[in-house]
C-alpha positions as CSV (number, residue, x, y, z in Angstrom):
1,M,-156.7,-87.4,-200.9
2,A,-153.6,-89.2,-198.7
3,L,-153.3,-91.5,-196.2
4,K,-152.5,-90.9,-192.9
5,I,-150.2,-92.1,-190.0
6,T,-150.4,-91.4,-186.4
7,G,-148.7,-92.0,-183.3
8,L,-150.8,-95.6,-181.4
9,N,-152.2,-94.3,-178.2
10,E,-150.9,-96.8,-175.7
11,V,-147.2,-96.4,-176.6
12,I,-147.6,-92.4,-176.3
13,D,-149.2,-92.9,-173.1
14,F,-146.3,-94.9,-171.6
15,A,-144.1,-92.7,-173.3
16,K,-145.0,-90.0,-171.3
17,K,-143.3,-90.3,-168.8
18,M,-139.7,-89.8,-170.9
19,P,-141.7,-86.4,-173.3
20,D,-138.5,-85.1,-174.4
21,A,-136.8,-88.2,-175.5
22,V,-140.2,-88.9,-177.2
23,R,-140.4,-85.8,-179.2
24,F,-137.4,-86.2,-180.9
25,F,-137.8,-89.6,-182.0
26,E,-141.3,-90.8,-182.2
27,P,-141.9,-88.4,-185.1
28,K,-139.1,-90.7,-186.9
29,A,-140.6,-93.4,-186.1
30,T,-143.6,-92.1,-187.8
31,K,-141.9,-90.4,-190.7
32,K,-140.1,-94.2,-191.4
33,A,-143.7,-95.7,-191.6
34,G,-145.1,-92.4,-193.7
35,D,-141.8,-92.8,-196.2
36,F,-142.6,-96.7,-197.1
37,L,-145.9,-96.3,-197.8
38,A,-145.0,-93.6,-200.0
39,G,-143.4,-95.9,-201.6
40,R,-145.5,-98.6,-201.9
41,V,-147.9,-95.8,-203.5
42,R,-144.9,-94.6,-205.9
43,D,-145.0,-98.4,-206.8
44,K,-148.7,-98.0,-208.5
45,W,-148.6,-95.0,-210.0
46,P,-147.9,-94.7,-213.7
47,E,-145.0,-93.2,-215.5
48,D,-146.2,-91.1,-217.8
49,T,-149.4,-89.1,-216.4
50,G,-147.5,-85.8,-217.0
51,F,-147.9,-85.9,-212.9
52,S,-144.3,-87.1,-211.6
53,K,-144.2,-89.9,-208.8
54,R,-141.5,-88.5,-207.5
55,R,-143.8,-85.9,-205.8
56,I,-145.4,-88.5,-204.0
57,N,-143.7,-88.2,-200.4
58,S,-144.5,-88.0,-196.7
59,F,-144.9,-85.0,-194.7
60,F,-145.6,-84.0,-191.3
61,V,-148.9,-82.1,-191.1
62,K,-148.6,-81.9,-187.5
63,K,-146.6,-82.1,-183.9
64,T,-148.1,-81.7,-180.6
65,K,-145.7,-83.2,-177.4
66,D,-147.4,-87.0,-177.8
67,Q,-148.6,-87.3,-181.2
68,S,-147.0,-86.9,-184.4
69,L,-149.5,-87.1,-187.9
70,M,-147.4,-88.2,-191.2
71,Q,-149.2,-87.4,-193.8
72,V,-149.0,-89.8,-197.4
73,G,-149.2,-87.5,-200.9
74,F,-149.2,-84.6,-202.2
75,N,-147.4,-81.5,-200.4
76,P,-149.8,-78.8,-200.7
77,Q,-147.2,-76.4,-200.8
78,T,-145.4,-77.8,-203.3
79,S,-147.9,-79.6,-205.5
80,G,-149.9,-76.4,-205.3
81,K,-152.7,-76.6,-208.4
82,N,-151.3,-80.2,-209.3
83,I,-153.1,-81.9,-206.6
84,E,-156.6,-81.5,-208.4
85,Y,-154.6,-83.2,-211.8
86,A,-153.2,-86.2,-209.6
87,E,-156.9,-86.8,-208.0
88,T,-157.4,-87.6,-211.8
89,I,-155.1,-90.1,-212.4
90,E,-156.1,-91.6,-208.9
91,F,-159.6,-91.5,-209.1
92,G,-159.9,-91.3,-213.4
93,R,-161.9,-88.8,-215.5
94,S,-165.8,-89.8,-216.2
95,P,-166.9,-89.1,-220.3
96,N,-167.6,-85.5,-221.1
97,S,-166.0,-84.2,-218.0
98,S,-163.4,-81.1,-218.2
99,F,-160.5,-80.6,-220.5
100,P,-157.5,-81.7,-218.3
101,P,-154.8,-79.9,-218.5
102,L,-152.9,-78.3,-221.1
103,D,-149.2,-78.6,-219.4
104,S,-149.9,-81.9,-218.1
105,I,-150.3,-83.2,-221.5
106,T,-147.8,-81.6,-223.0
107,F,-145.4,-83.2,-220.7
108,W,-147.2,-86.6,-221.9
109,L,-146.5,-86.3,-225.2
110,G,-142.8,-84.7,-224.7
111,G,-142.2,-88.4,-224.2
112,K,-144.0,-89.8,-227.0
113,K,-141.9,-88.8,-229.9
114,Q,-142.6,-91.2,-232.5
115,L,-146.0,-90.7,-231.8
116,Q,-145.9,-87.2,-232.5
117,K,-144.2,-88.0,-235.3
118,E,-146.9,-90.0,-236.7
119,M,-149.7,-87.7,-235.7
120,I,-148.5,-84.8,-238.0
121,R,-147.7,-86.9,-240.9
122,A,-151.7,-88.5,-240.9
123,F,-152.7,-84.7,-240.2
124,H,-150.5,-82.8,-242.0
125,G,-149.0,-85.0,-245.0
126,E,-146.7,-83.9,-247.6
127,R,-146.3,-81.2,-244.5
128,A,-144.9,-83.0,-241.9
129,S,-141.0,-82.9,-243.0
130,K,-141.2,-79.4,-242.8
131,I,-143.5,-79.1,-239.8
132,L,-141.2,-81.8,-237.5
133,A,-138.6,-80.1,-239.1
134,K,-139.1,-77.3,-236.8
135,G,-138.8,-79.3,-233.3
136,V,-141.0,-81.6,-231.2
137,I,-142.6,-81.4,-227.4
138,N,-140.5,-82.1,-224.7
139,R,-140.5,-83.0,-221.5
140,S,-139.4,-79.5,-220.8
141,S,-141.3,-77.7,-222.9
142,T,-144.4,-75.9,-221.9
143,Y,-147.4,-75.5,-223.7
144,E,-147.5,-71.8,-224.0
145,S,-143.5,-72.4,-225.6
146,L,-145.6,-75.0,-228.6
147,N,-146.4,-73.5,-232.1
148,S,-149.2,-73.7,-233.6
149,Y,-148.8,-77.7,-234.8
150,L,-148.2,-78.9,-231.8
151,K,-151.1,-77.0,-229.3
152,G,-153.2,-78.8,-231.5
153,L,-151.7,-82.3,-230.8
154,V,-152.5,-81.6,-227.0
155,H,-155.7,-80.3,-228.3
156,V,-156.2,-83.7,-230.0
157,I,-155.3,-85.8,-227.4
158,G,-156.6,-83.6,-224.3
159,D,-160.3,-83.7,-226.5
160,S,-159.8,-87.1,-226.2
161,I,-159.7,-87.8,-223.1
162,R,-162.4,-85.4,-222.0
163,R,-164.8,-86.9,-224.2
164,K,-163.5,-91.0,-223.7
165,G,-162.7,-90.5,-219.7
166,T,-160.0,-92.1,-218.2
167,D,-159.4,-95.4,-215.7
168,G,-158.5,-94.3,-212.4
169,V,-155.6,-96.2,-211.0
170,F,-156.7,-96.3,-207.5
171,A,-153.0,-96.7,-206.2
172,F,-153.6,-94.3,-202.5
173,K,-157.3,-96.5,-201.9
174,Q,-154.3,-100.0,-202.9
175,T,-152.3,-98.8,-200.5
176,A,-154.4,-98.1,-197.7
177,E,-155.9,-101.5,-198.1
178,K,-152.7,-103.7,-198.1
179,D,-149.7,-101.6,-197.1
180,V,-151.3,-99.6,-194.3
181,P,-150.5,-103.1,-191.4
182,D,-146.5,-103.4,-192.5
183,A,-146.4,-100.0,-191.9
184,L,-147.9,-99.8,-188.1
185,K,-145.6,-103.0,-187.8
186,I,-142.7,-100.7,-188.7
187,Y,-143.9,-97.7,-186.5
188,D,-144.1,-100.3,-183.9
189,Q,-140.7,-101.5,-184.4
190,E,-138.7,-98.6,-184.3
191,L,-140.6,-97.8,-181.1
192,D,-139.4,-101.0,-179.9
193,R,-136.2,-100.1,-180.7
194,F,-136.0,-97.3,-179.1
195,F,-137.5,-98.7,-175.5
196,K,-134.8,-101.2,-175.8
197,T,-132.2,-98.7,-176.0
198,I,-133.1,-96.1,-173.4
199,L,-134.2,-98.6,-170.7
200,K,-131.3,-101.3,-171.2
């Protein structure tokens, strides 16, 4: 799952006359365009998903003498298996699909203290006060660190997601459809500024 920004061929053909300068500057123009798109995706990404929007960024996936390729998305070197979960946020989940990642649900519940308390009271009645006295889920909690009562909350939420499915946010799709032309304008503007400087 990614958006890609590539160097414009006609610009690169002209720039080959100054290869050393272009190797230095063209990736900067590409990165500025990529950073713009990453910001647009983050604007559309929901806050409490268990997968931080701060992980959405731009990064180089290819550099050559004549062209750089910037990818906007989740860097596999830093996001690992969480990319699969991020894809379920982007595209949604079908009903009766696989169980969602437990740590992601834990993170989400960590920001919902009131919901946790209401669920504990609903499930455990008079015992709720004693259970809540042992603590609730925090943003820094992992699933394995939870007591059995709190793990139960995670499973209830997870099973609901598994059975009912979820809607996709389509942040990447919307950005690709609406914002790529503006990103390419940024790319052009940066290269124009560069060429005007060296051709004075």
